N, C-alpha and C positions, 0 to 999 in steps of 0.2 A: 504494500500500500504506500502510495506516495505521501510523504510528509509535507505539511504546509511550510511555507517559507518562514513565517514567524510563529513561534510557539510560546504563547504567553504563560508565564509561571513555571517554565521548564528551563533548568540551567544545566548545560553540558559540563562534565568534568574535564578539566584540562589535563592532558597527558604530561608526564615529567619532561618529555622532549620539548613540548610546546612552551612550558614554563621557562625552561632554560633558554630557549630561543628568544623569548620576550625580554628576559633579563639582559641578554647580550645586546639586543637592539637598544635598550635604554641606556646601558653603559656607553656604547659607541656614540649614541646621540649626545649624551652629556659631555663626553670627551671632545667631540667635534665642536660643541657650543663653547666649551671652555677655551679651546684653541683659538676660536674666532674672537673671543672676548679678551684674550691676553694682550696687554699693550705691546705695540710694535716699537721699533726703534724710532719711528717717525714721531714728531711732536704733535700732540693731539690738538685739534682745533678748539678755540675758546667757545664755551657754551653760548648759544644765542640768548639774547635777553628774553625773559619770559614776562608776559603780561600779568599783572597782579589782579587777582580777583579777591576782594576782601573776605568773602565767605570761606574761600579756600585757605586764606592766611589764618583765619581764626582757628581752623582745625589743625594747621600744620605750621606752627610758628618755629622760629629758630631757637636753639638752646641758649638761655641767658647765662651770663657769667655767674659763677658761684659766689654768693655774698658771704663774707666772713660773719661770724656770729655777732661781733661788735665792730662796726666800721669806725666808730670813734670811741676812744678810751680816755677817761679822766682818772688815772690811777693816783694822781696827786692834784691838789688844787692848782688850776692854771694861774699864771701870772696875770696881773691886772694893771701893772705899771711897768716902768723901765723903758718906755719909748722916749725918743729924743723930743717929741712933741705930742700932745694929746691928739687923738683922732677926731675928725669931724663927723664920722659915722655914728649913728645912734646905736648900732650893734655890730659886733665883729667877732671873728675867731681866727686863730692861727693853729694849724694842725700839721704834724709830721705825716706827710702823705704815705710813707712806707708802713708806719706802725699804727697810725690813727690816733696817736697821743695828742691830746689838746695841750698846746704850749702857752697860749695867751687867749684871753676872752674878755668880752664886754657885752653884757646883756645877751648872752649866747642863746637863751631860750625865749627871747622876746619875739612875738609874732609880728611880722611886718610884710607889706606887699613887696614882691621881689621882681616885678617887671619882667624883662626878657631873660633873666637868669632862669626863669621857668623852663626855657628851651633846653636846659641841661637834662631835665627829666623827660621832656618830649623826645629828645634824641636817644636817651637810654632805652626808652620803651620801644620806639620805632626801629632802632637798630636790632632789637631782638626778633622783629617780625618781618623785616625786609632784608633781602640780600642786596649787595651793591648794584647788580645789574637787573633787578626786578624793575619792570616798567610800570610807573604809576600814571594813571589817566587823571588829569586835573579835573576835579569836580567843578561844576558851574558856580558853586558858592565861593570858591577859592579866590577868584579875581576881585571879589568885593571886600576882601580883608583890608582892614585899615589899622593904622595909617601908614605903616612902613611895609611896603611890598616891593618885590623885585620885578613884578609884571608877568606872572604866569598867566597863560591864556586858557580859557575853558576848553576842555577836551584834548588839549595837547598831551602827548605821551612823553614822559621824562623818566630817565633812569634814576633810581633812588639815590645813588651816590651823589648826583648833582644837587639834589634837593637838600642833602645834609650839609653841603658846603654853603648853600644859600641860607640855611637855617642858622648855622653856627658862626659863619664869618660875616655875612651881610645882615643877618638877623631878620630875615624876611618873615613877616606874619603870614603871608600867603604860603610860604614853604612849610611853616608849622601846620597849617590847616590841611595842605595837600598830603603831608606825611601822616597826619592823624586819620584822615578819611581813607587814604590808601592802605594803611596798615590795620585799621580796625573796622572799616565799613562806614563809620559815621563819627562825627565830632563827639557826640555823647558817649558812644562806646569807647572811644579813645580816652576820654576824661575818666571813665570808670577804670580803665587799665592804669592810668597814672596814679589815681588815688589808691587802687589796690596795691600797686608797687610800693607806695609810701607806707602803707600798713605792713607790708611784708618786710620792709626795712626797719620796722619798729618806730616809725616817726609819728609822734603824737601831736605835733604842732605844725603840720603841713596839710594844706588842702588846695586842690587845683580846680578852677572853674574855666580855665582857658589853656589851650596848648601853646599859646604864644606869650602870655603874660600881659597882653595889652589891656585886659580887663582886670582892674585892681580889686573889685568887690568880691570878697570870698576867696581870692587867690592869694595865699600867703604861705610863708615859711619862716624859719629862724636861721641864724648863722650856723647853729649846731646841725640842724636838719639839712640845710643846703650843702654843708661840707660833707655830710653823710652821703647824700645823693651824688655828689661829685666824685667821691672816692669810689662809689659803686660804678659810675659811668666810666671812670678811668681804667677799669679792668678790661674794657673793650678796646682792643688795639685800633679799631676803625675810628672810634671816638677820639683817641689820643692823636691819631694822625691828622684828623681834621682840625682840632682846636689849636694845634701848634703851627698851622699853616698861616703865613702872613698874606700871601697873594695867590689866588688860584685862577688860572685861565681855563675856561671850560668851553668846549665845542657845543654848539646848539643847532637845532634844526632851523631851516629857513622859516620866516624871513629874518630871524635874529642872528644866526650863524655862529656867534660867540659871545661869551660873557666873561667879565673879570670880577671876581669877588675879592674885596679887600677886608681883612680882619679888623674889626673895630676895637680890638684890645690893643691899646697903645703901649702896653708894657713889652710886647713882642718887638724885639730889635732895639729897645731903649733901656731895658733892665737886664743885666747879665744873668743868663740862665732861664729867663722867662719862657714858658712853653704852653701857655693856655690861661684862661679857660673861656669865660663869657662875661660880656657886659650887659647892662640893663638900665633903662630909664623910663619913668613915666612921671607926670606931675606929682602924683600922690606918693609914689615909691621913692622919688628923687633918684640919685645915682646909686646903682648897685654894681658890684664887681666881685667875681670869683676869679682869683688869680693863682697860678702855680709857677714854681721855679725850682731849678735844681743846680747845686754846686757841690763838687767834691764828694759825691755820693749821698748828699743830703737833699731830700725832696720835700718841699713845703707847699702848703695850700692855705690861702688866705681868703676870707669872705668878709666884705664890708657892705652893710646895708644902710640905706637912707643917709647917704654921705653927700656933702657939698663939694668934696675934693677927693674923689675915690682913688686916683692913682697915687698921690702922695700918701694917702692912708695905707694902701696896699704895700707900698715901698717900705714904710715904717715897720709894718708887721713882718715883712719878709726879711728886712735888714736885722730886726731883732732876732728872728729865728736863726739866721745864719750866724749871727754873732754869738748867740748862746749855745748853739748846737755844734759849732765848728771847733 
């Protein structure tokens, strides 16, 4: 009797020979695939930029740097005098960048608006969710950012690394919003990430209502907390590379063709060993500055908030630190 082509519910037993044959085929296929995948002597082509879809990024973010248990340590009472002249800043702190030891402080836990030094946290969070060559499509709301913007156009596609230079050197508020929406899907979702990161770092006196710092209401931190955020951000080599750059020439799509970003941190090139970080100013916050410098194996981090003369204030703190630690 002829058997039907398909027999539902009936399974034939494989013979020993058939099983061995299947195993051999699988092994050979795997070996051939591995041979094809093995890198050759030729240089591999650079990966093509990939377009960023916020929903995808939320599910597959980059690995963040590991935060030390205590980013700032006050094992002994920090100095509160000893400077050649008093600071004009309402609050300030000086930290050993390598160890996190607090060396000098003035109202270090006083909550104050922090203007564009907010962008340190913006960069830290966005860097964990965007690779350098991810392509961010500029949201239509971004060009309406005020008042300081570099001129991003709605729907233009920009590689993320360019936006980070615009954020941290030029301090573009449109760069901040483009990175926020590009890495989290919306401004509100990104603010949630910023505040969640602040809580994860153990910061009790920091709250963000803006990715740029242009909004002072409800956007605040302290010298202690801002130094903590900065130490965390500095663990990322991409962040360190950007903030120490004085001038960056960037190719751009037509009709712009190229841009030149000049770092607003005037300590770079004028103070020996200066290598970052970020400036800030609004009418309410006044001048804010987070500055870092290194000499002879010593690395220092200074934060001055609500200052009328931020660069001399930062210089006095850094000079004190090098003088007492050297």
